[in-house]
N, C-alpha and C positions, 0 to 999 in steps of 0.2 A: 546278251544273246549269244548262244553257243554254236553258231554256225548252221550249215545246211540250208542256207537261204534259197538255194536253187531247187530245193525239193518241196516247195510249198504248193504244188499243183499248178493249174493253168494260170495262176496270178503271181507266180514267183517273182517276176520282175517288179510288179507293182509293190509287193511286200518288201523287196530289197530297197526300192527307191523310197518307200515310206520310212524304213529304218534309217537309211542314210540321211533323210531329211530331219528326223528326230535327233540324230547325232550332230548334225550341223547346227540345229537350233539350240541344243543344250548338251555340249560335248562332255561335260562332267557327269551327267546323269545317265548317259547311254554308253555301253561298252559292247562293241561288236567283235566277236572272235571268229577266227577262220575255222571252218569245218573241213572234213575230208572231201566234200563235194565241190568246194570252192577252188577248183583248178581247171585249167583248160581241158585236160583229158576227161575228168569226171563230168564236166559240163557237156562234153560231146556225147559221152557214153551213157551216163546214168539218167539223164533228165531231158526234158524238152526245152530246157532253159535257153539254149542257143537259138532254137527256132522262134521262141517267144521274143527274144531280143531282136532278131533279124526282121520280125514283122514291124518293129518300131523304127529301126534304122540299121544300116549296114554295119556301123562301127560300134554299136551298143554292146554286143557281146565282148568284143576286144577291150572296151573300156571297163566293163564289169570285171574281166579277168585281171586287169591292172589294179583295180580296187582290191580284189581278193588277195593279190600278191603282197599287199602291204598291211593286211589285217594281222593282228597279233595271234599267236597260237594259244596263248594262255594269259590269264590275268590273276594278279595276287592283290588282295586287300589286306595289308598287314594288321591294321587296327582291328578289323573284324575277324581276322583269321580265316579268310576265304581264299581258296585256290580254285579257279575255274578253267576248264579246258574241254574241248570237244573230245568225246571218247573215241572217235574214229580216225584220228590223225595217224596216218600209216607211214611205213618206212620209205615209200616212194616220194615223199615230199622233199624237195630240195631246199635246204636251209642256206640262206645267204647272209 
C-alpha cells in the first residue's frame, strides 16, 4: 500500500487499523509505505484524521503519528524488478 492512509474519508482510522491488523497477521504479505500525508503537519492541515482519532481516544493521533514515522518511504523487490514509492513525498520530510 503506497500511503495516504489518512485520506480515506470519514473512516480513515478504521482503514488504517485494518491494514495494520493485516500487516501484523501476515507481515511478509503486506507492505505499508509512507505517503506525504502521513506526518503530523499534514494530519492537522489536510484531513479530518486527527478529529477522527480524538473521537476514539486522546492519544490515538499521537500514536498513529509514531507509526507513520517508522514506515518506509519506498520498497524494492529485486527478484520481481519492482520499485514502489508514494509519488508525493516532498522536500519537507525530515530523514533520520
